[in-house]
MARBA-3410 file (N, C-alpha, C, O; in Angstrom, 1 decimal):
158
182.9,15.0,-89.4,183.6,15.4,-88.2,182.6,16.3,-87.4,181.8,17.1,-87.9 ~ 182.9,16.1,-86.2,182.0,16.8,-85.3,182.7,18.0,-84.7,183.9,18.1,-84.6 ~ 181.9,18.9,-84.4,182.4,20.1,-83.9,182.6,20.0,-82.4,181.7,19.4,-81.7 ~ 183.7,20.5,-81.8,184.0,20.4,-80.4,183.0,21.1,-79.5,182.6,20.5,-78.5 ~ 182.5,22.3,-79.8,181.5,22.9,-79.0,180.2,22.1,-79.0,179.5,22.1,-77.9
179.9,21.4,-80.0,178.7,20.6,-80.0,178.9,19.4,-79.1,177.9,19.1,-78.3 ~ 180.0,18.8,-79.1,180.3,17.7,-78.2,180.2,18.1,-76.7,179.7,17.4,-75.9 ~ 180.8,19.2,-76.4,180.7,19.7,-75.1,179.3,20.0,-74.6,179.0,19.7,-73.5 ~ 178.5,20.5,-75.5,177.1,20.8,-75.2,176.4,19.5,-74.9,175.5,19.4,-74.0 ~ 176.7,18.5,-75.7,176.0,17.2,-75.5,176.4,16.6,-74.2,175.6,16.0,-73.5
177.6,16.7,-73.8,178.1,16.1,-72.5,177.4,16.8,-71.4,177.0,16.2,-70.4 ~ 177.3,18.1,-71.5,176.8,18.8,-70.3,175.2,18.7,-70.3,174.7,18.7,-69.2 ~ 174.6,18.5,-71.4,173.2,18.4,-71.4,172.7,17.0,-70.9,171.6,16.9,-70.4 ~ 173.5,16.0,-71.1,173.1,14.7,-70.7,173.3,14.6,-69.2,174.4,14.9,-68.7 ~ 172.3,14.2,-68.5,172.5,14.1,-67.1,172.9,12.7,-66.7,172.2,11.7,-67.1
173.9,12.6,-66.0,174.4,11.3,-65.6,174.3,11.3,-64.1,174.9,12.1,-63.4 ~ 173.6,10.4,-63.6,173.5,10.3,-62.1,174.6,9.4,-61.5,175.1,8.5,-62.1 ~ 175.0,9.8,-60.2,176.0,9.0,-59.6,177.4,9.4,-59.9,178.3,8.6,-59.8 ~ 177.5,10.6,-60.4,178.8,11.1,-60.8,179.6,11.5,-59.6,179.1,11.4,-58.4 ~ 180.8,12.0,-59.8,181.7,12.4,-58.7,181.2,13.6,-58.0,181.2,13.7,-56.8
180.7,14.6,-58.7,180.2,15.8,-58.1,178.7,16.0,-58.4,178.4,16.7,-59.4 ~ 177.9,15.4,-57.7,176.4,15.6,-57.9,176.0,16.7,-56.9,176.2,16.6,-55.7 ~ 175.4,17.7,-57.4,174.9,18.8,-56.5,173.4,18.7,-56.4,172.6,19.4,-57.0 ~ 173.0,17.7,-55.5,171.6,17.5,-55.3,171.3,17.6,-53.8,172.1,18.3,-53.1 ~ 170.3,17.0,-53.2,169.9,17.2,-51.8,170.9,16.5,-50.9,170.8,16.8,-49.7
171.7,15.6,-51.4,172.7,15.0,-50.4,173.8,15.9,-50.0,174.4,15.7,-49.0 ~ 174.1,16.9,-50.8,175.1,17.9,-50.4,174.8,18.6,-49.1,175.7,18.6,-48.2 ~ 173.7,19.2,-48.9,173.4,19.8,-47.6,173.3,18.8,-46.5,173.7,19.1,-45.4 ~ 172.9,17.6,-46.8,172.9,16.6,-45.8,174.3,16.2,-45.4,174.5,16.0,-44.2 ~ 175.2,16.1,-46.3,176.6,15.8,-46.0,177.2,17.0,-45.2,178.0,16.7,-44.3
176.8,18.2,-45.5,177.3,19.4,-44.8,176.8,19.3,-43.3,177.6,19.5,-42.4 ~ 175.5,19.0,-43.2,175.0,18.9,-41.8,175.6,17.7,-41.0,175.9,17.9,-39.9 ~ 175.9,16.7,-41.7,176.5,15.5,-41.1,178.0,15.9,-40.7,178.4,15.5,-39.6 ~ 178.7,16.7,-41.5,180.0,17.1,-41.2,180.0,18.0,-39.9,180.8,17.9,-39.0 ~ 179.1,19.0,-39.9,179.0,19.9,-38.8,178.6,19.1,-37.5,179.1,19.4,-36.4
177.6,18.2,-37.6,177.2,17.4,-36.5,178.4,16.5,-35.9,178.6,16.4,-34.7 ~ 179.2,16.0,-36.8,180.3,15.2,-36.4,181.4,16.1,-35.7,182.0,15.7,-34.8 ~ 181.5,17.3,-36.3,182.5,18.2,-35.7,182.0,18.6,-34.3,182.9,18.6,-33.4 ~ 180.7,18.9,-34.1,180.2,19.2,-32.8,180.4,18.0,-31.8,180.8,18.2,-30.7 ~ 180.0,16.8,-32.3,180.1,15.6,-31.4,181.6,15.4,-31.0,181.9,15.1,-29.9
182.5,15.5,-32.0,183.9,15.2,-31.7,184.4,16.3,-30.8,185.2,16.0,-29.9 ~ 183.9,17.5,-30.9,184.3,18.6,-30.1,184.0,18.3,-28.6,184.8,18.5,-27.7 ~ 182.7,17.8,-28.4,182.3,17.5,-27.0,182.9,16.2,-26.5,183.3,16.2,-25.3 ~ 183.0,15.2,-27.3,183.5,13.9,-26.9,185.0,13.9,-26.8,185.6,13.3,-25.8 ~ 185.7,14.4,-27.8,187.2,14.2,-27.9,188.0,15.5,-27.6,188.9,15.5,-26.7
187.7,16.5,-28.3,188.6,17.7,-28.2,188.5,18.4,-26.9,189.6,18.8,-26.3 ~ 187.3,18.6,-26.3,187.2,19.2,-25.0,187.9,18.4,-23.9,188.7,19.0,-23.1 ~ 187.7,17.1,-23.8,188.5,16.4,-22.7,190.0,16.4,-22.9,190.8,16.5,-22.0 ~ 190.4,16.3,-24.2,191.8,16.4,-24.5,192.4,17.7,-24.1,193.5,17.8,-23.5 ~ 191.7,18.8,-24.5,192.2,20.1,-24.2,192.1,20.3,-22.6,193.0,21.0,-22.1
191.1,19.8,-22.0,191.1,19.9,-20.5,192.3,19.2,-19.9,193.0,19.7,-19.0 ~ 192.6,18.0,-20.4,193.8,17.2,-19.9,195.1,18.0,-20.2,196.0,18.1,-19.3 ~ 195.2,18.6,-21.4,196.4,19.3,-21.7,196.5,20.6,-20.8,197.6,21.0,-20.4 ~ 195.3,21.3,-20.6,195.4,22.4,-19.7,195.8,22.0,-18.3,196.5,22.7,-17.6 ~ 195.2,20.9,-17.8,195.6,20.5,-16.4,197.1,20.1,-16.4,197.7,20.4,-15.4
197.5,19.5,-17.4,199.0,19.1,-17.4,199.8,20.4,-17.5,200.9,20.5,-16.8 ~ 199.4,21.4,-18.3,200.2,22.6,-18.3,200.2,23.3,-17.0,201.2,23.8,-16.5 ~ 199.0,23.3,-16.3,198.9,23.9,-15.0,199.8,23.2,-14.0,200.5,23.8,-13.1 ~ 199.8,21.8,-14.0,200.6,21.0,-13.2,202.1,21.3,-13.4,202.9,21.4,-12.4 ~ 202.5,21.4,-14.6,203.9,21.7,-15.0,204.3,23.1,-14.5,205.4,23.3,-13.9
203.4,24.1,-14.7,203.6,25.4,-14.2,203.8,25.4,-12.6,204.7,26.1,-12.1 ~ 202.9,24.7,-11.9,203.0,24.6,-10.5,204.2,23.9,-10.0,204.9,24.3,-9.1 ~ 204.6,22.9,-10.7,205.8,22.1,-10.4,207.0,23.0,-10.6,208.0,23.0,-9.8 ~ 207.1,23.8,-11.7,208.2,24.7,-11.9,208.3,25.8,-10.9,209.3,26.1,-10.4 ~ 207.1,26.3,-10.5,207.1,27.3,-9.4,207.6,26.7,-8.1,208.4,27.4,-7.4
207.1,25.6,-7.8,207.5,24.9,-6.5,209.0,24.6,-6.6,209.7,24.8,-5.6 ~ 209.5,24.1,-7.7,210.9,23.8,-7.9,211.8,25.0,-7.8,212.8,25.0,-7.1 ~ 211.3,26.1,-8.4,212.1,27.3,-8.3,212.1,27.9,-6.9,213.1,28.4,-6.4 ~ 211.0,27.8,-6.2,210.9,28.2,-4.8,211.8,27.4,-3.9,212.5,27.9,-3.0 ~ 211.8,26.0,-4.2,212.7,25.1,-3.4,214.2,25.4,-3.7,215.0,25.4,-2.8
214.5,25.8,-5.0,215.8,26.1,-5.3,216.3,27.4,-4.6,217.4,27.5,-4.2 ~ 215.4,28.4,-4.6,215.8,29.6,-3.9,216.0,29.3,-2.4,217.0,29.8,-1.8 ~ 215.1,28.5,-1.8,215.3,28.2,-0.4,216.6,27.4,-0.2,217.3,27.6,0.8 ~ 216.9,26.5,-1.1,218.1,25.7,-1.0,219.3,26.6,-1.1,220.3,26.4,-0.4 ~ 219.3,27.6,-2.0,220.4,28.5,-2.1,220.5,29.4,-0.8,221.7,29.6,-0.3
219.4,29.8,-0.2,219.5,30.5,1.0,220.1,29.7,2.1,220.9,30.2,2.9 ~ 219.6,28.4,2.2,220.2,27.5,3.2,221.7,27.3,3.0,222.4,27.2,4.0 ~ 222.1,27.1,1.8,223.5,26.9,1.5,224.3,28.1,1.9,225.4,27.9,2.5 ~ 223.8,29.3,1.6,224.5,30.5,2.0,224.6,30.6,3.6,225.6,31.0,4.1 ~ 223.5,30.3,4.2,223.4,30.3,5.7,224.4,29.3,6.3,225.2,29.6,7.2
224.4,28.1,5.7,225.4,27.1,6.2,226.8,27.4,5.9,227.7,27.1,6.8 ~ 227.1,28.0,4.8,228.4,28.4,4.5,228.9,29.5,5.4,230.0,29.5,5.9 ~ 228.0,30.4,5.8,228.3,31.5,6.7,228.6,30.9,8.1,229.5,31.3,8.8 ~ 227.7,29.9,8.5,227.9,29.3,9.8,229.3,28.5,9.8,230.0,28.5,10.8 ~ 229.6,27.9,8.7,230.8,27.1,8.6,232.0,28.1,8.7,233.0,27.7,9.4
231.9,29.2,8.0,233.0,30.2,8.1,233.2,30.7,9.5,234.3,30.8,10.0 ~ 232.1,31.0,10.2,232.1,31.4,11.6,232.8,30.3,12.5,233.6,30.6,13.4 ~ 232.3,29.1,12.3,232.9,28.0,13.1,234.4,27.8,12.8,235.1,27.6,13.8 ~ 234.8,28.0,11.6,236.2,27.9,11.3,237.0,29.0,12.0,238.1,28.8,12.5 ~ 236.4,30.2,11.9,237.1,31.4,12.6,237.2,31.1,14.1,238.2,31.4,14.7
236.1,30.6,14.7,236.1,30.3,16.1,237.2,29.3,16.4,237.9,29.4,17.4 ~ 237.2,28.3,15.6,238.2,27.2,15.8,239.6,27.7,15.7,240.5,27.4,16.5 ~ 239.9,28.6,14.7,241.2,29.2,14.6,241.5,30.1,15.8,242.6,30.1,16.3 ~ 240.5,30.8,16.3,240.7,31.6,17.5,241.1,30.7,18.7,241.9,31.1,19.5 ~ 240.3,29.6,18.9,240.6,28.7,20.0,242.0,28.1,19.8,242.7,28.0,20.8
242.4,27.7,18.6,243.7,27.2,18.4,244.8,28.2,18.7,245.8,27.9,19.4 ~ 244.5,29.5,18.3,245.5,30.6,18.6,245.6,30.8,20.1,246.7,30.9,20.6 ~ 244.5,30.8,20.8,244.5,31.0,22.3,245.3,29.9,22.9,246.1,30.1,23.8 ~ 245.0,28.6,22.5,245.6,27.5,23.1,247.1,27.5,22.8,247.9,27.2,23.7 ~ 247.5,27.9,21.6,249.0,28.1,21.3,249.6,29.1,22.2,250.7,28.9,22.7
248.9,30.2,22.4,249.5,31.3,23.2,249.6,30.8,24.7,250.6,31.1,25.4 ~ 248.6,30.1,25.2,248.6,29.6,26.5,249.8,28.6,26.7,250.5,28.6,27.7 ~ 249.9,27.7,25.7,251.0,26.7,25.8,252.3,27.4,25.7,253.3,26.9,26.4 ~ 252.5,28.4,24.9,253.7,29.1,24.9,254.0,29.8,26.2,255.2,29.8,26.7 ~ 253.0,30.3,26.8,253.2,30.9,28.2,253.6,29.9,29.2,254.5,30.1,30.0
252.9,28.7,29.1,253.3,27.6,30.0,254.7,27.2,29.8,255.5,27.0,30.8 ~ 255.1,27.0,28.5,256.5,26.6,28.2,257.5,27.7,28.7,258.5,27.3,29.2 ~ 257.1,28.9,28.5,258.0,30.0,29.0,258.2,29.9,30.5,259.3,30.1,31.0 ~ 257.1,29.7,31.2,257.1,29.6,32.7,258.0,28.4,33.1,258.8,28.5,34.0 ~ 257.8,27.3,32.4,258.5,26.1,32.8,260.0,26.3,32.5,260.9,25.8,33.2
260.3,27.0,31.3,261.7,27.2,31.0,262.4,28.1,32.1,263.5,27.9,32.5 ~ 261.6,29.2,32.5,262.2,30.1,33.5,262.4,29.3,34.8,263.4,29.5,35.5 ~ 261.4,28.4,35.2,261.6,27.6,36.4,262.8,26.7,36.3,263.6,26.6,37.2 ~ 262.9,26.1,35.1,264.1,25.2,34.9,265.4,26.0,34.9,266.4,25.5,35.5 ~ 265.4,27.2,34.4,266.6,28.0,34.4,266.9,28.4,35.9,268.1,28.4,36.3
265.9,28.8,36.6,266.1,29.1,38.0,266.6,27.9,38.8,267.5,28.0,39.6 ~ 266.0,26.7,38.5,266.5,25.5,39.2,268.0,25.2,38.8,268.8,24.9,39.7 ~ 268.3,25.4,37.5,269.6,25.2,37.0,270.6,26.2,37.7,271.7,25.8,38.1 ~ 270.2,27.4,37.8,271.1,28.4,38.4,271.2,28.1,39.9,272.3,28.3,40.4 ~ 270.2,27.7,40.5,270.2,27.3,41.9,271.2,26.1,42.1,272.0,26.1,43.0
271.1,25.1,41.2,272.0,24.0,41.3,273.4,24.4,41.1,274.3,23.9,41.8 ~ 273.6,25.3,40.1,275.0,25.7,39.8,275.5,26.5,41.0,276.7,26.3,41.3 ~ 274.7,27.4,41.6,275.2,28.2,42.7,275.5,27.2,43.9,276.5,27.4,44.6 ~ 274.6,26.2,44.1,274.9,25.3,45.2,276.1,24.5,44.9,277.0,24.3,45.8 ~ 276.3,24.1,43.7,277.5,23.3,43.4,278.8,24.2,43.5,279.8,23.8,44.0
278.6,25.5,43.1,279.7,26.4,43.3,280.1,26.7,44.7,281.2,26.7,45.2 ~ 279.0,26.8,45.5,279.2,27.0,47.0,279.8,25.8,47.6,280.8,25.9,48.4 ~ 279.4,24.6,47.2,280.0,23.4,47.7,281.4,23.2,47.3,282.3,22.8,48.1 ~ 281.7,23.6,46.0,283.1,23.5,45.6,283.9,24.5,46.3,285.1,24.3,46.6 ~ 283.4,25.7,46.5,284.1,26.7,47.3,284.4,26.2,48.7,285.6,26.4,49.2
283.4,25.6,49.3,283.6,25.1,50.7,284.7,24.0,50.6,285.6,23.9,51.5 ~ 284.6,23.1,49.7,285.6,22.0,49.5,287.0,22.6,49.3,288.0,22.1,49.8 ~ 287.0,23.6,48.4,288.3,24.2,48.1,288.9,24.8,49.3,290.1,24.6,49.6 ~ 288.1,25.5,50.1,288.6,26.1,51.3,289.1,25.1,52.3,290.1,25.2,52.9 ~ 288.3,24.0,52.4,288.7,23.0,53.4,290.0,22.3,52.9,290.9,21.9,53.6
290.1,22.1,51.5,291.3,21.5,50.9,292.5,22.4,51.1,293.6,21.9,51.5 ~ 292.3,23.7,51.0,293.3,24.7,51.2,293.8,24.7,52.7,295.0,24.7,53.0 ~ 292.8,24.6,53.6,293.2,24.6,55.0,293.9,23.3,55.3,294.9,23.3,56.1 ~ 293.4,22.2,54.7,294.1,20.9,55.0,295.5,21.0,54.4,296.5,20.5,55.1 ~ 295.7,21.5,53.2,297.0,21.6,52.6,297.9,22.6,53.4,299.1,22.4,53.6
297.3,23.6,53.9,298.0,24.6,54.7,298.6,23.9,56.0,299.7,24.1,56.3 ~ 297.7,23.1,56.6,298.2,22.4,57.8,299.2,21.4,57.4,300.2,21.2,58.1 ~ 299.0,20.7,56.3,300.0,19.8,55.9,301.3,20.4,55.4,302.4,20.0,55.8 ~ 301.2,21.6,54.7,302.4,22.3,54.3,303.1,22.8,55.6,304.4,22.7,55.7 ~ 302.4,23.3,56.6,303.0,23.8,57.8,303.7,22.6,58.5,304.8,22.7,59.0
303.0,21.5,58.5,303.6,20.3,59.2,304.9,19.9,58.4,305.9,19.5,59.0 ~ 304.8,19.9,57.1,306.0,19.4,56.3,307.1,20.5,56.4,308.3,20.1,56.5 ~ 306.8,21.7,56.4,307.8,22.7,56.5,308.5,22.6,57.9,309.7,22.8,58.1 ~ 307.7,22.3,58.9,308.2,22.1,60.3,309.1,20.9,60.2,310.2,20.9,60.9 ~ 308.8,19.9,59.6,309.6,18.7,59.5,310.9,19.0,58.7,311.9,18.5,59.1
310.7,19.7,57.6,311.9,20.0,56.8,312.8,20.9,57.7,314.1,20.8,57.7 ~ 312.3,21.8,58.4,313.1,22.7,59.2,313.8,21.9,60.3,314.9,22.2,60.6 ~ 313.1,21.0,60.9,313.7,20.2,61.9,314.8,19.3,61.3,315.9,19.2,61.9 ~ 314.6,18.8,60.2,315.6,18.0,59.6,316.8,18.8,59.2,317.9,18.4,59.3 ~ 316.6,19.9,58.7,317.7,20.8,58.3,318.5,21.3,59.5,319.7,21.5,59.4
317.8,21.6,60.5,318.4,22.1,61.6,319.2,21.0,62.4,320.2,21.3,63.1 ~ 318.7,19.9,62.4,319.3,18.8,63.0,320.5,18.3,62.2,321.4,17.7,62.8 ~ 320.6,18.5,61.2,321.8,18.0,60.4,322.7,19.1,60.4,323.8,18.9,59.8
END
């Protein structure tokens, strides 16, 4: 039987080339290759991508700023138009009120004129009826006088 420390020493002392972890001259070369690839990728890929991302971020920021400015302007215009609309409604109500007052005045004047005309017609009719009554009474008086004279003559003659 062999001793474990002896086997371990044998394995470490035997040099096997092409192993998984060889620490020879290729290691610094691989490190240089990794750094060179990192630098090349940084200039070729990462910088243009970051530039595009920065430009896109700036475009989005500008768009948001423009949109918020447009929104503020739209709000101001909305308030202005609502104010103008309220003023227009108030003016329209005032015009309607004035027109109603004027029409009521015109109607009142027309009613007064109609009442005056009606009173005039009534007084004219009353006057005509009075005149007709007077003439009918005169006619009746003359007829009554004539009839009474006739009755008197008849009574006296008999």
